[in-house]
BARO-981093 format. One line per 2 residues: their letters; for each residue x, y, z of N, C-alpha, C. Coordinates in steps of 0.2 Angstrom, whole numbers. Example, Ala and Ser with C-alpha at 12.3 -4.5 7.8 and 13.67 -1.06 7.14 Angstrom:
<atoms>
AS> 66:-28:39:62:-22:39:66:-16:39; 64:-11:35:68:-5:36:64:0:39;
</atoms>
This chain:
<atoms>
MI> 0:6:-82:-2:13:-83:-4:16:-77; -1:21:-74:-3:25:-69:-7:31:-71;
KY> -13:31:-70:-18:37:-72:-18:43:-67; -18:49:-70:-18:55:-66:-21:60:-69;
ER> -23:65:-66:-25:72:-69:-22:77:-66; -21:83:-69:-17:88:-67:-21:95:-68;
FT> -20:99:-63:-23:106:-63:-18:111:-60; -19:117:-61:-15:122:-58:-19:128:-55;
LD> -18:129:-48:-22:135:-45:-19:142:-48; -23:147:-47:-21:153:-49:-14:156:-46;
NG> -13:153:-40:-7:155:-36:-1:151:-39; -2:147:-44:4:143:-46:5:136:-44;
LR> 1:134:-39:2:127:-36:0:122:-41; 4:118:-43:2:112:-47:0:106:-43;
VL> -6:104:-45:-9:98:-42:-10:92:-46; -8:86:-44:-9:80:-48:-13:75:-44;
VH> -18:72:-47:-23:68:-43:-23:61:-46; -21:56:-42:-21:49:-44:-27:45:-41;
ED> -32:43:-44:-37:40:-41:-36:32:-40; -37:29:-35:-36:22:-34:-42:20:-29;
ET> -47:17:-31:-52:15:-27:-51:8:-23; -45:5:-24:-44:-2:-21:-41:-1:-14;
TP> -40:5:-12:-37:6:-5:-41:11:-1; -41:10:5:-45:15:10:-41:21:11;
LA> -35:21:9:-30:27:11:-30:32:6; -27:38:8:-25:43:4:-18:45:5;
AV> -14:47:0:-7:49:1:-7:56:-1; -4:60:3:-4:68:1:4:69:1;
NL> 6:71:-5:14:72:-6:15:79:-8; 18:83:-4:20:90:-6:27:91:-7;
LY> 29:92:-13:36:93:-15:37:100:-16; 43:103:-13:45:109:-14:51:109:-18;
DV> 52:113:-23:57:113:-28:63:117:-25; 66:114:-20:72:118:-16:76:112:-13;
GS> 82:113:-14:87:108:-11:93:112:-9; 98:108:-7:104:111:-5:108:115:-10;
RD> 106:113:-17:110:117:-22:107:124:-23; 102:126:-19:99:133:-19:102:137:-14;
ED> 107:134:-10:109:138:-4:115:142:-6; 116:147:-2:123:152:-2:128:147:0;
AE> 134:148:-4:140:143:-2:142:145:5; 141:151:8:143:153:14:138:152:20;
KT> 132:149:17:126:148:22:123:142:20; 126:136:21:123:130:19:119:126:25;
GF> 115:122:23:111:118:28:104:120:28; 102:125:25:95:128:26:90:123:24;
AH> 91:120:18:86:116:15:85:110:20; 90:107:22:89:101:27:86:104:34;
LF> 88:110:36:85:113:42:77:113:42; 74:115:36:67:115:35:64:108:35;
EH> 67:103:34:64:96:35:62:95:42; 66:99:46:65:98:54:60:104:56;
LM> 61:110:54:57:115:56:50:115:54; 48:112:48:41:111:46:37:107:50;
FE> 40:103:55:36:99:60:35:103:67; 38:109:67:38:113:73:31:116:75;
GS> 27:116:70:20:119:71:20:126:67; 14:128:66:13:134:63:9:139:68;
KN> 7:145:65:4:150:70:-3:147:72; -6:143:69:-12:140:71:-12:133:73;
IE> -7:130:72:-7:123:74:0:122:78; 0:120:84:6:120:88:10:114:86;
DF> 7:108:85:10:102:84:8:99:77; 12:98:72:9:96:66:7:89:66;
DE> 11:84:70:9:77:70:3:75:74; 2:79:79:-3:77:84:-10:76:80;
PL> -13:82:77:-19:81:73:-19:76:68; -13:75:65:-13:70:59:-14:63:62;
QR> -10:62:68:-11:55:71:-18:54:74; -21:59:76:-28:58:79:-33:56:73;
AG> -31:58:67:-35:56:61:-32:50:58; -28:46:61:-26:40:59:-20:40:54;
GE> -17:45:54:-12:46:49:-5:47:52; 0:47:47:7:48:49:11:52:43;
SN> 16:55:45:20:59:40:27:59:41; 31:61:36:38:61:36:40:66:30;
AF> 47:66:30:50:71:25:57:69:23; 59:71:17:67:70:16:69:76:11;
TN> 75:77:12:78:82:8:84:79:4; 86:82:-2:92:80:-6:95:86:-9;
ND> 99:86:-13:102:91:-17:97:96:-20; 92:93:-23:87:96:-28:80:98:-25;
IT> 78:94:-20:71:94:-18:70:93:-11; 64:96:-8:62:94:-1:55:91:-2;
NY> 54:85:1:48:82:0:45:80:7; 38:82:7:34:81:13:28:76:11;
YD> 27:71:15:21:67:14:17:64:20; 11:63:18:6:61:24:2:55:21;
VL> 1:50:25:-3:45:23:-9:44:29; -15:44:27:-20:44:31:-26:41:28;
PA> -31:39:32:-38:36:29:-41:41:25; -43:39:19:-46:44:14:-51:48:17;
SN> -55:45:21:-61:49:24:-59:55:28; -52:55:30:-50:61:34:-45:65:30;
LE> -46:65:23:-41:68:19:-40:75:20; -46:79:22:-46:86:23:-41:88:29;
TA> -40:83:33:-35:85:39:-28:86:36; -26:83:31:-19:84:28:-19:90:24;
FW> -24:92:21:-25:98:17:-24:104:22; -28:104:28:-28:109:33:-21:110:36;
LE> -17:104:37:-11:105:40:-5:107:35; -5:104:29:0:106:25:-1:114:22;
SD> -7:116:21:-8:123:19:-6:128:25; -8:126:31:-7:130:36:1:132:37;
RM> 5:126:37:12:127:37:15:131:31; 12:130:25:15:134:20:13:141:21;
LS> 7:143:23:5:150:24:9:153:30; 9:149:35:11:153:42:15:148:46;
LD> 20:145:44:25:142:48:28:146:53; 28:144:60:30:148:65:37:148:66;
IN> 41:152:63:48:152:63:50:157:69; 52:155:74:54:159:80:61:157:83;
KE> 64:161:87:70:159:90:70:153:94; 65:151:97:65:145:101:65:139:96;
SL> 61:139:91:60:133:87:67:132:83; 70:138:81:76:138:77:82:135:82;
DL> 82:137:88:87:135:92:87:128:94; 80:125:95:79:118:96:81:114:90;
QR> 79:116:84:81:112:78:88:112:76; 91:118:78:98:119:76:102:114:80;
KV> 100:113:87:103:108:91:102:101:88; 96:99:86:95:93:83:99:91:77;
VI> 100:96:72:104:95:66:111:95:68; 114:99:73:121:98:75:122:91:78;
EE> 118:88:82:119:82:84:118:77:79; 114:78:74:114:73:68:120:74:64;
FK> 123:80:63:129:81:60:135:77:63; 135:78:70:141:74:74:140:67:73;
EN> 134:64:74:133:57:74:134:54:68; 131:57:62:132:54:56:138:55:52;
YL> 141:61:53:146:64:48:153:64:52; 153:65:58:159:66:62:162:60:65;
TQ> 157:56:69:159:51:73:158:44:70; 154:43:65:153:37:61:159:36:56;
PF> 161:29:56:167:28:51:164:29:44; 169:33:41:167:35:34:162:40:33;
GD> 160:43:39:154:47:39:155:54:35; 162:56:34:163:62:31:164:61:23;
VW> 163:55:21:164:53:14:160:58:9; 154:59:11:150:63:6:153:70:6;
HL> 155:73:11:158:79:11:164:79:7; 168:74:7:175:74:4:173:73:-4;
VS> 168:68:-5:167:67:-12:164:73:-16; 159:77:-12:156:83:-15:161:88:-17;
AL> 166:89:-12:171:95:-13:176:93:-18; 178:87:-18:183:85:-23:180:85:-30;
AY> 174:82:-31:171:81:-38:169:88:-41; 166:92:-37:163:99:-39:167:105:-36;
KV> 169:109:-41:173:115:-39:169:121:-40; 163:121:-44:159:127:-46:152:126:-44;
HP> 149:121:-46:142:120:-44:141:119:-37; 135:121:-34:133:120:-27:132:113:-25;
YQ> 133:108:-29:134:101:-27:140:100:-23; 144:105:-22:150:105:-18:149:102:-11;
WP> 143:103:-8:142:101:-1:136:96:-1; 136:92:4:130:87:5:124:91:8;
TI> 119:88:8:112:91:10:112:94:17; 116:91:22:116:93:29:119:99:30;
GR> 124:101:25:128:107:25:135:106:25; 139:111:23:146:111:22:150:109:28;
NL> 148:112:34:151:111:40:147:113:46; 149:112:52:146:113:58:145:121:59;
EH> 150:124:57:150:132:58:144:135:55; 142:133:49:137:135:45:130:134:49;
IE> 129:128:52:123:126:56:123:130:62; 129:131:66:129:134:72:127:142:71;
GF> 129:144:64:128:151:63:121:153:60; 116:149:60:110:150:57:107:157:60;
KL> 105:161:56:102:168:58:94:167:57; 90:170:62:83:169:61:81:173:55;
ND> 83:179:53:81:182:48:83:179:41; 89:176:41:91:172:35:86:166:34;
VK> 84:162:39:80:157:39:73:159:36; 70:164:39:64:167:37:64:169:29;
QF> 69:172:27:70:174:20:70:168:16; 73:162:18:74:156:14:67:153:13;
FK> 63:153:19:56:151:18:52:155:14; 52:161:14:48:166:10:50:165:3;
KY> 56:164:1:58:163:-6:55:156:-9; 56:151:-5:55:144:-8:49:141:-6;
YV> 46:142:0:40:139:2:34:142:0; 33:143:-6:27:146:-9:24:142:-14;
PN> 17:143:-15:13:138:-19:16:137:-27; 19:143:-29:21:142:-36:28:139:-37;
NA> 31:136:-31:37:132:-31:36:126:-28; 29:123:-28:27:117:-25:23:113:-30;
IL> 23:106:-28:19:102:-32:15:97:-27; 9:97:-27:5:93:-23:2:87:-27;
VV> 3:82:-24:0:75:-27:-4:72:-22; -10:71:-24:-15:67:-20:-17:61:-23;
GG> -16:55:-20:-17:49:-23:-21:44:-18; -25:39:-20:-29:35:-16:-36:35:-18;
NV> -40:33:-12:-47:33:-13:-50:40:-13; -49:44:-18:-51:51:-19:-54:52:-26;
KV> -57:58:-26:-60:60:-33:-57:66:-35; -56:67:-42:-53:73:-44:-57:80:-42;
DQ> -63:80:-42:-67:85:-40:-66:87:-33; -66:82:-29:-65:82:-22:-58:86:-20;
VK> -53:84:-24:-46:86:-23:-46:94:-25; -50:95:-31:-50:102:-33:-53:106:-28;
GL> -59:104:-25:-62:108:-20:-58:110:-14; -55:104:-12:-50:105:-6:-44:109:-7;
SE> -41:109:-13:-36:113:-15:-37:120:-15; -43:122:-18:-45:129:-18:-47:131:-11;
KW> -50:127:-7:-52:129:-1:-46:131:4; -41:126:4:-35:127:8:-29:130:6;
FG> -28:130:-1:-22:133:-4:-23:139:-8; -29:139:-11:-31:144:-16:-29:152:-13;
DI> -30:153:-7:-29:160:-5:-22:161:-3; -17:157:-3:-10:158:-1:-7:162:-6;
PK> -4:167:-5:-1:172:-10:5:168:-14; 5:170:-20:10:168:-25:17:171:-23;
GK> 22:167:-23:29:170:-22:32:173:-28; 37:176:-27:41:179:-33:44:173:-37;
PI> 44:174:-44:47:169:-48:54:168:-46; 56:161:-46:63:159:-44:67:158:-51;
NR> 71:162:-52:76:162:-58:82:158:-55; 82:152:-57:88:148:-54:94:148:-60;
LL> 99:152:-58:105:153:-62:111:150:-59; 111:143:-59:116:139:-55:122:139:-60;
PK> 128:139:-58:134:139:-62:135:132:-64; 137:131:-70:138:124:-73:145:122:-71;
EP> 145:116:-69:152:113:-67:156:112:-74; 162:115:-74:166:115:-81:168:108:-82;
LQ> 170:106:-88:173:100:-90:179:98:-86; 180:93:-82:186:91:-79:191:89:-84;
TE> 197:92:-83:203:90:-87:209:87:-85; 208:85:-78:214:81:-75:211:77:-69;
KR> 215:72:-68:213:67:-62:214:71:-56; 209:70:-51:210:73:-44:211:68:-39;
VL> 215:69:-35:217:64:-30:217:67:-23; 214:63:-18:213:65:-11:215:59:-7;
EV> 220:60:-2:222:55:2:220:56:9; 216:52:13:213:53:19:215:47:24;
HA> 217:49:30:219:44:35:214:46:41; 211:40:44:206:41:49:205:35:53;
DV> 202:35:58:200:29:62:194:25:60; 195:21:55:190:17:51:192:10:51;
PG> 188:5:50:189:-2:51:194:-4:46; 195:-1:40:199:-4:35:200:2:29;
DA> 204:0:24:205:5:19:199:4:14; 198:10:11:193:10:6:195:15:0;
LY> 192:13:-6:194:17:-12:187:20:-15; 187:26:-16:181:29:-19:183:33:-26;
KM> 180:31:-31:182:34:-38:176:37:-41; 176:43:-43:170:46:-46:171:49:-53;
FH> 166:48:-57:166:50:-64:160:55:-65; 162:61:-68:156:65:-70:152:62:-76;
MG> 145:63:-75:140:60:-80:135:65:-81; 130:64:-85:124:68:-87:119:69:-81;
DR> 115:74:-82:109:75:-77:104:70:-78; 99:71:-73:94:66:-73:89:65:-79;
NS> 89:71:-83:84:70:-88:88:68:-95; 94:67:-94:98:66:-100:98:58:-102;
DN> 99:57:-108:99:50:-110:105:46:-107; 111:50:-106:117:48:-102:115:45:-96;
FY> 110:48:-92:108:45:-85:106:38:-86; 101:37:-91:98:30:-91:103:25:-93;
VV> 108:27:-98:113:22:-100:118:20:-94; 120:26:-91:125:25:-85:122:21:-79;
DL> 115:22:-78:112:19:-73:112:11:-74; 111:9:-80:111:2:-81:118:0:-81;
LS> 123:4:-84:130:2:-84:133:1:-77; 130:5:-72:133:4:-65:130:-3:-62;
DI> 124:-5:-64:122:-12:-62:126:-17:-65; 128:-17:-72:131:-22:-75:138:-22:-72;
LA> 141:-17:-70:148:-17:-67:148:-20:-60; 143:-18:-56:144:-20:-49:137:-21:-45;
SG> 132:-24:-48:126:-26:-44:126:-33:-43; 128:-35:-37:127:-43:-35:134:-46:-36;
NA> 134:-52:-34:140:-57:-34:142:-59:-41; 137:-59:-46:139:-61:-52:141:-55:-57;
SI> 141:-49:-54:143:-43:-58:151:-43:-60; 152:-40:-65:159:-40:-68:164:-38:-63;
LY> 163:-32:-59:169:-30:-54:169:-35:-48; 163:-38:-46:163:-42:-40:167:-49:-42;
RR> 166:-51:-48:169:-58:-50:176:-57:-51; 178:-51:-54:186:-50:-55:189:-48:-49;
LV> 187:-43:-45:191:-39:-40:190:-42:-33; 184:-45:-32:183:-48:-26:184:-56:-26;
KE> 181:-59:-31:182:-67:-31:189:-69:-33; 191:-66:-39:197:-69:-42:204:-65:-39;
LR> 204:-59:-40:210:-55:-37:210:-54:-30; 205:-55:-27:204:-54:-19:208:-48:-17;
LF> 206:-42:-20:209:-36:-18:203:-32:-14; 197:-33:-15:192:-30:-11:187:-35:-8;
TE> 185:-33:-2:180:-37:1:173:-36:-2; 172:-30:-4:165:-28:-7:167:-22:-12;
IE> 162:-22:-17:163:-16:-22:156:-15:-25; 155:-8:-26:148:-6:-28:149:0:-33;
AY> 144:1:-37:144:6:-42:137:9:-42; 136:16:-42:129:19:-42:130:26:-44;
VT> 124:29:-46:124:35:-49:120:40:-44; 122:46:-44:119:51:-40:112:53:-42;
GT> 111:53:-49:104:55:-52:102:62:-50; 106:67:-50:104:74:-48:101:77:-54;
SD> 98:83:-53:94:87:-58:99:90:-63; 105:92:-60:111:94:-64:116:89:-65;
DG> 121:90:-69:126:84:-70:128:81:-64; 128:74:-64:129:70:-58:135:66:-58;
LL> 136:61:-54:142:57:-54:140:50:-54; 145:46:-57:145:39:-56:150:37:-51;
IL> 148:34:-46:153:33:-40:154:25:-40; 161:23:-39:163:17:-38:166:17:-31;
EG> 164:12:-27:167:12:-20:168:5:-18; 174:4:-15:176:-3:-13:180:-3:-6;
KL> 178:-8:-2:182:-9:4:188:-14:2; 194:-12:4:200:-17:2:200:-22:7;
VP> 203:-28:5:205:-33:9:211:-31:13; 211:-33:20:216:-31:24:223:-33:21;
GA> 228:-28:21:234:-29:18:235:-28:10; 229:-27:7:229:-25:0:232:-18:-1;
NM> 236:-18:-7:239:-11:-9:234:-7:-12; 233:-1:-10:228:4:-13:230:5:-20;
KK> 236:7:-22:237:8:-29:236:2:-34; 238:-4:-31:237:-10:-35:229:-11:-36;
AE> 226:-10:-31:218:-11:-31:215:-6:-36; 217:1:-36:215:5:-41:217:3:-48;
KA> 223:1:-49:225:-1:-55:221:-7:-58; 219:-11:-54:215:-17:-56:208:-15:-58;
LD> 205:-10:-54:199:-7:-56:199:-3:-62; 204:1:-63:205:4:-70:206:0:-75;
DE> 209:-6:-75:210:-11:-80:203:-14:-82; 199:-15:-77:193:-18:-79:188:-13:-82;
LD> 189:-6:-80:185:-1:-83:187:0:-90; 194:0:-91:196:0:-98:194:-5:-103;
KF> 194:-11:-100:192:-17:-104:185:-17:-105; 181:-14:-101:174:-13:-102:172:-8:-107;
AQ> 176:-3:-108:175:2:-113:178:1:-119; 181:-5:-120:184:-7:-127:180:-12:-131;
SL> 175:-15:-128:171:-20:-132:164:-20:-130; 160:-23:-134:153:-23:-133:151:-28:-127;
IN> 147:-27:-123:145:-32:-118:140:-37:-121; 139:-42:-117:135:-48:-119:128:-45:-119;
ER> 124:-47:-124:117:-45:-124:113:-47:-118; 115:-53:-116:112:-56:-110:113:-52:-104;
EL> 119:-49:-103:121:-45:-97:116:-39:-97; 115:-36:-103:111:-30:-103:104:-32:-102;
LK> 102:-37:-104:95:-39:-103:93:-41:-96; 98:-44:-93:98:-45:-86:96:-39:-81;
VK> 100:-34:-83:99:-28:-79:93:-24:-81; 91:-24:-87:85:-21:-89:79:-25:-85;
NK> 79:-31:-85:74:-35:-81:74:-33:-74; 80:-32:-71:80:-30:-64:77:-23:-63;
QE> 79:-19:-68:76:-12:-67:68:-12:-68; 66:-16:-72:59:-17:-73:55:-19:-67;
SV> 58:-24:-64:55:-27:-58:55:-22:-52; 60:-18:-52:61:-13:-47:55:-7:-48;
TV> 54:-6:-54:49:-1:-56:42:-3:-55; 41:-9:-57:34:-12:-55:33:-13:-48;
FS> 38:-15:-44:37:-16:-37:36:-9:-34; 39:-4:-36:38:3:-33:31:6:-34;
EV> 28:3:-40:21:6:-41:16:2:-37; 18:-3:-34:13:-6:-30:11:-2:-24;
NL> 15:2:-21:14:6:-15:11:13:-17; 5:14:-14:2:21:-15:6:27:-14;
LH> 10:27:-9:14:33:-7:20:33:-12; 23:28:-14:28:28:-19:25:31:-26;
RA> 19:29:-28:16:32:-34:15:40:-33; 13:42:-27:12:49:-26:19:53:-27;
MN> 24:50:-23:31:53:-23:33:53:-30; 33:48:-34:35:47:-41:32:52:-45;
LA> 26:53:-45:22:58:-49:25:65:-47; 26:67:-41:28:73:-39:35:74:-42;
YY> 39:69:-41:46:70:-43:47:70:-51; 43:66:-55:43:67:-62:41:74:-64;
EV> 36:76:-61:33:83:-62:38:88:-62; 42:88:-56:47:93:-55:53:92:-60;
LG> 54:86:-63:59:85:-68:56:88:-75; 50:89:-75:47:92:-81:42:88:-85;
DA> 40:81:-83:36:77:-86:33:72:-81; 27:73:-78:25:68:-74:23:61:-77;
NL> 22:61:-84:21:55:-87:27:50:-88; 32:53:-86:38:48:-85:37:42:-81;
IN> 32:43:-76:30:37:-72:28:31:-77; 25:33:-83:23:28:-87:27:26:-93;
TE> 32:31:-94:36:30:-100:44:29:-99; 46:30:-93:53:30:-91:56:23:-93;
MD> 52:18:-91:55:11:-92:56:10:-100; 53:13:-104:54:13:-111:61:15:-113;
KY> 63:20:-109:70:23:-111:75:18:-109; 74:14:-103:79:9:-102:79:3:-107;
LA> 73:1:-109:72:-4:-113:75:-3:-120; 75:3:-122:78:5:-129:86:5:-129;
IT> 89:5:-123:96:5:-123:99:-1:-126; 104:0:-130:108:-5:-134:115:-6:-131;
TA> 118:-12:-133:125:-13:-131:129:-8:-134; 128:-5:-140:132:0:-143:132:6:-138;
DV> 126:8:-136:125:14:-131:129:13:-125; 129:7:-122:133:6:-116:141:7:-118;
LE> 143:4:-123:150:5:-125:152:13:-126; 147:16:-130:149:23:-132:149:27:-125;
HS> 145:26:-121:145:30:-115:150:28:-110; 152:22:-110:158:20:-106:164:23:-108;
QN> 165:24:-115:171:27:-118:171:34:-116; 165:38:-116:165:45:-114:167:46:-107;
IF> 165:42:-103:165:43:-95:172:40:-92; 174:34:-94:179:31:-91:186:34:-93;
KQ> 187:40:-92:194:43:-94:197:46:-87; 203:45:-87:207:47:-80:206:54:-79;
EN> 206:58:-84:205:66:-83:198:67:-81; 193:63:-81:186:64:-79:185:61:-72;
SS> 190:59:-69:190:55:-63:192:59:-57; 189:57:-51:192:60:-44:192:54:-40;
VI> 197:53:-36:198:47:-32:200:49:-25; 197:45:-20:199:46:-13:202:40:-11;
YY> 208:40:-8:212:34:-5:210:35:2; 206:31:5:204:32:12:207:27:16;
YA> 212:29:20:217:24:24:214:24:31; 214:18:34:213:17:41:220:18:45;
NK> 219:22:50:225:23:54:228:17:57; 235:16:56:238:10:59:238:10:67;
K> 236:5:70:236:5:77:242:1:80;
</atoms>
């Protein structure tokens, strides 16, 4: 049981405190409820840009990391489709340093032409290195655009294309910050060798005077039901052929997510999984195959991807995959198979709770989902899943009209 207390400042900042006297450290996690899904379709990449800009310094602090490191701490951040998360770990005795730094950049991040130009170059290089020159680097762009036609999950977090990044305008960047980087759109979690009253005092001192932003009315278009199979054929300089097959599924808060999350492990987690045994070991069509869910706040994807054995026929490989999915959706799985993946999920959950920072991150994430107490109750949702649930959800998802497939061919040399 992860214990915590919650309070909210007058400006809307939600604060959660998790006391842990067994560590000399404190973790400060500040989650902003903004991701790439909040971007204009013609101006993408802003959410990820701020993951970089937020370390450029504020009007009062030239370098975010330098004071934190002097206090014995370290920091980092990540962005995805739904959230942007910043975190600091430091000795609990120096906790106030993190409050000072985080509050100052929330209130007065120094967004200027020089910092924007610098971080624009950094993001452009990141885009080129990870998405243009790396083998299969463009897959997430292809997957997103093929599977989503209306919802802003159409593009990955880094942005739709280089042109959007190259075209960042200073005023647009400032407006994005003004809209989303406000206390009423943020969740602060403080964990470690801290006290609730101490955190309340520091929160009021450093964040209490930051003005509340305008309410954010998120009216995102819902992705319509897919009614026919989508196919994309790609040829590129990659080591070998690969197959990607996506199926639409429910959002992160739905029962469907929990069932399909376990289902994906049953199908392709480890060398003893169903798809590995059949498609890799027996038929020798793939060298590797995996299945995973995106777990997005809005309706997500179950993705199956496999690298083909050299010389294997792409359509034959897909047919073999489809046959296994059809078979899976026609009969109840073995109770032992389900228990095995439940046990694995439970061990992953328990292991993640060992780390203080992970506890702080999870509390923030579950809070933005709507219920921080999921940190204590989510495993019950997994344990309650039955073989009948797995069969029912398999039958609903594994339909050809609900699928999008990418045939990724290596150029012949």
